[in-house]
N, C-alpha and C positions, 0 to 999 in steps of 0.2 A: 891651190886648186879651189876655185869657187864654183859651186853647183847651184843651179836654180831649179826649183820645182814649182809647177803651176798647179794650184788647187788650194783647198782650205781646210780639209778635214783630217780624220784619223789616218786615212791612207797616206796622205802627204806627210804627216808626222812620222809614220813608219818608214817611208822612203827616205826622209831626211836623216833619220837615225842610221839607216843602212849605209847611206853615203858617208856619214861622219865616221862610222865604224871602219869603213873601207879606206879612209885616208883623205877625204875632202877636208880642206882647211876651214871652209865655211860653207854653209848651206843657207840659201835665201828662199823661203817659201812665199809665193805670191798668190793670193793675199795671206794665206795661213790664218791663224787665230791666236789670241793672247795666251791661251793655255799651253801652246807649243813653243812660243817665243822663248828662246834660251832654255827650252825644255822645262818650262816653269812647273808644270804639273808633277814632274819627277824630282825636282831639286831637293825636297826634304828627304827623299830616299837615297839619292846619289851624292848629294853635297856638291854637285857640279853645275856650273852655268855654261852650257854648251854654246858654241858659235852657230846657233840656229836662229836666224833672223826672220821676221815677218813684217809685212806692210799691209795692214787691213784697208788702206785707202785704195789699193789696187782693185779694179773691177775685172770680173772674169769676162772680158771681151778682147778681141784681137788688138784693137788700137791701144788699150790701156796696158796690156801685157807687153806689147812690142815697145812701148814707151819706157816702161820700167826696165826691160831687158837692156835697152840701149843705154840707160843710165847706169845700171848695175854692172854690165859687161861680164857676165858669167863665162866660165870656160865651156860649160855645156848646160843644156836645159832639158828637163824631163817633163813632158806634158802628161798629166794624169787624168783629168776629168773627161768623161765621154763627150760632153757638150763642146768643149774646146777642140777636141779632135774633129767633131762634126762640123765645126765652123772653120776648119782648115788652119788652125793656129800653127801646126807643124809646118805647113807649106809657107805661111807668112814668115815665120821666124827663120826658116831655112833660106828663103829668098833674101832675107836681110843679112845673111852671112853668119848666122849662129849655127853651132853644132847642136842638133836636136835629137832626142830619143822619143820615138812615138810614130805611129803610122800616119800617112797622109790622109787628107779628107777622103780621097777616092778609095783608099784601102780600108779606112774605118767605116765605110758604108756597110760592111758586114755586121756592124752593130746598130748604126743610127737609122738604117732603113730595113726593118725586119721583113717587110714583104719582099724586097729585093733579095735579102739574105736567104729566105726560104726558096725563092726561085733559083738562086745560085746553087743551093744544096741539091735541088732537083736536077739541075743541069749536070752536076758533078757526081751524081749517084751517091750522095752522102745521106745516110739514114736519118730521117726526121719525121715528125708526126704528120698525119694527113691534115690538110688545111685548105681553106679557101680564102681569097682576098676580097674585101669589101670596101666600099666608100660610105661615108656618113650618108644616111638616108636610104641605103640599100636595105632590103628586107632579108635578113639572114636567119630568121626565126626557125624556118623549116629545117635548115641544116643543123642548127644548134640542137633542135629537138631530136633529130636523127642521131647525132653523136651521143646525146644523153641516153637515148634508148639503147644504143649499141654498146657504149663503153661505161655508162654510169656517170659520166661527167664530160664537160667540154670547157675550153678556155677561150676567152676573148682577149686579144692582145693588140695594143696600140702599135702601129708600125714605127712611129717616131719615138724619140727619147722622152721618158716621163719619170725620171729620177728613180728608176728601178721599181716603180709602182704601177706600171701600165698593164698589168695582167689581172684578169678577173676570172675566177673559176665559177662554174654553174653546175649544179647537180640535179635540178628539177625545173619544171615549167615555171614555178612561182619565182625563181631567181632570174629568169631570162630578162624580163622587163627592167628589173633593177640593174642588171649588168649593162644593158643597152643605155640606160640613163647615165650610168657611171662613165661609159665610153664617151658619151656626148660632152662630159665635163672636162675632158682632157685636152681641149683646144686643138691646135693644129697637129699635135702628136698623134691624134686618132682620126685625122681626116681620112687616112687609109688605115684599116685595121684587119686583123686576121681572126678567123674562127678556126680553132684547132682541136683535134682529138685529145682526150685526156689519157695520156700514156700511163701505164701501170708499171711501177718500179720504184727505184731509189735514186735520187738525184746526187750529183757530185759536181765539183768544180775542178778543172784541170788547166793549169797555166803552162804555156810554153813561150820561150824566147825565140824569135825568128829573125834571122839575119843572113842574107846572101845564100839562101838554100840550107843553112844550118838551122836545126830545130833542137832546142834543149828543153827538157821538161823538169818541172818542180814537183814536189810532193803534191798529191791530190788533196783536196779539201772538201769539206761539206759545210755549207752555210745554212742559216736558219732565218728565213725571210719574214715569217709571220710573227706578230707582236706577242702572242701569248704562248704558254707552254702547250705541249702536245701539238705544235704546229697548227694553232687555231688563230682566228682573228684576221685583221687586215694585213696585207703585205706592207713591208717597210723597206728601208734601204739596207737592212741586215741587222739582226739582233745578236749575231755571234757566229763564230766559225772555228773549226779545228783542223789540224793536219798532223799526221797523214790520216786520210779517211779510208777505213778498211774495206769499204764497198768496192774499191777498185783494185784491191790486192790481187796481183797476178794478171791483171788485165791491162797494165800500162802499155805494153807493146801493141796490143790489139787496138787500144784507143788511138795510138799514134798511127798505126797502119790504116785503120778504117775511117778515121775522122780527121785527124790533124793534118797528115801529109796530103790526103786528097784535097783538103781545103786550101792549104798553102800552094800546092802545085796547080790547083784549079784557078786560083787568083792569078798566078803567073801566066797560065794559058790564056786568060782573059785580059792580059796586059795590065794587071794590077799587082805590081811587086809589093810584097808585104815585109816591112821591117818594124819590129816592136814586140809588145806583149800581146799574145793571142790567148784568150780565155774561153775555154769551152765549158758551157753549162750543159752537162750531159745527164743521161738517164741510163742506169743499168736496169733494163726492163725485166719483167718477170719471166719472159721467154729467153733471157740471157743476151738479147741484142743490146748493143750500145747505140743509143740514138741521141740526136742533138736537141736540146731544149732551146739553146741560143748560143750565139757567138758574141763575145765582147772584145773590144779592141784595146783593152787596158787592164791594169790590175783590178781584181775584185776587191771590194771594200765591204765586209771585213776580212775576206780571205787572206789578203796580203799580211794582215797583222800576225797570222799564225805561220806564215811561210818565211818571211824575210829574216826574222831573228835566227832561224835555223840554218841559214846559208853560212858556210864557212867564212870566218872573219875577212872582210874586205872583198870577197869574191863578187858580190853583186855590183859594187861600185866599179870594179875592174872590168866586168863584162859590159857595162853601159859605156865606159870609156872606150873599150874596143870597138863597139858598134858605132859610136859617133866619130871615131877616127878611121872608120872603114877597115878595121883589122878583123882577123878571124877570131872566133870564140873558142874557148877550150872544148875538149871533146865531151865533157859532162859537167854537171853542176854538183859541187860538193856540199852535202847537207848532213847535219848530225842526225842521230837516231832518236832524239827526244820527240815526244808529242807536245804540241802547243795548242793553246785554246785562247780565244778572245771572246769575252763576254761584254756586250755593249750596255752601258747605262744610259737610259733614255728618259726624256721628260714625261711625266705622267700625262696621259692624254694623247701622246704621239701614237700613230701618225695622223690623227685628227687634230683638233684644236688643243693647244697646250700653252702654258704660261712660260715666259722667259724672264730673265732677271732675278731668278731665285738663287740664294747662296748655296754653293756646293762646298761641303766640308768633307775632309778625309782625315781619319785618325791614322796618320802615317806610322805611329809607334806600334800599331797592331797589324800593319800590312805584312804578309808573309814575305820572306826573302825571295828574290828572284822574280817578283812581279813588277811589270812595267805598265805605266798608264799611257794611253794615247789620247790626245785632246781633239775633240770633234767640234763642239760648240760651246766654247768657254770664253768669257770676257774677264779681264782682271781690273779691279778698281781698288786702289790703296792696298794692294797685296792680297786681296780677297777674291776668290773665284766665284763667278756668277754664270748661270746657264744662259746660253745664247744660241740654242738650236734644239732640234728634236732628238738627235743622237748626240749626247753630251760628251761622252768619253768611253773608252773601253779599258778593261783590265786584261792584260796578256800574261799568261803563266805557262810554265813548262813542267813536265813530269815524265816519268818512265812510261806512262800510259795515259789514256784519257781519264781514268778515274782519279789519278793523283794530280794531273794537270788541272782538272775541273775543280777539285776540292780547293786547290790553292787559289784559283781565280775567284771562286765563290767566297772564300774567306776574305779576299781583298775587297770584293763588292760590299760585304757586310760592314766594312770599315768606312763606307761612303754614305753620305746622306745629302738630300736636297731639302731645303726648308719646306714646311707644309706637306711633308711626306710626298714630295714631288719627284721621287726617283723610281723608275721601273726597270727591272731587268729579268731575264729568263734564267731560272736555275737549272734548266734541263738541256742546255747546249751540249751537243755530243751524245744525246740520249741513245741513239742507235748503236754506236760503238760501245757505250756503257752497257747496254743490254747484251751485246755480243760477249762482253767480258763478265756477264753475270751480275751486274750491279745496276739497278734501276733508279737509284737515288740521285 
């Protein structure tokens, strides 16, 4: 059984490991990166050279991926990146005769066109923030000022895809012009943009597998987008996540009934059948309402780092095989009771300007047992790891609760360094649940 995963970062590394655990004989990640090739980053810990292959000559466009798929001839393909879904890669590969996991271009519009997504939610009666849609050049200052005066903050959001960094928060009049200039720098992604109310509450991530009317949910997660501790600084692709997130405890069925099922059934009513991973970025508001921050049409990264290892051995691989073979899913997803956390190691300066090509060193002899690394932006030269991206790697650890899991992951990060003090990571991932447990460290 040969599996192929499209993408190049930590999410794809996590997916590859999940499929290998589930029984895939070989996994090919296109393009992947050197640090995940044969699970290089973990070999000193595991002593194993896994059948996990990469080809960094592959470009993330439909023609290049179709060509390599026709050469490799996988038994199935999982498409992970949002941009590839938006470009219709699932449609192209399916038309070429491949068995593919992921939503079509039409279905993934719920992510890649946020203005359309908000209008869809309104049509289906799904709770979301108040918003207005604008085009570049439109004057939205009065509405932004109104929201700030009413709610204390507002958000500007590019309608198109912008690597998870297309949202800008504003809290006063002085920040409005800066935010509008930032929106202008986002190219075609912000030709259409939204101005939204600043909801008050706590965010969470909720992933479900959707197939032929079946909806199976995973543990909820909470990610940390901002670069610095206490959730400050610029937005990033994600600095860490943990699962389960206690903010949704006891609310899982409400989330399914009020948000997920209306969305899936609403898409069906609009002749947009959905098969794949559906990811709700939600808000538990201070008035106890559950509202939608956003929908995504794929696994969250880094959320999947903390979810996939907790799925009962082989189950994820088996469920994806069932979907691509048009078979029914099990009645539920079997997950263990452990808490897992992923802490991302990033290049100093990210998400702004940062240097690449710096040596990454890990003292594997001091890494706690049970920790696994995921490679995001790593190149290998003569057996030495070098940085090749903003989010370089993540350390994934488990424990009986968030306190123990986080301490283990932090201990692993302390064993890692990038030359010229070039490594940055947050030591407060999971801080909300740590506070709930009475530990603020």
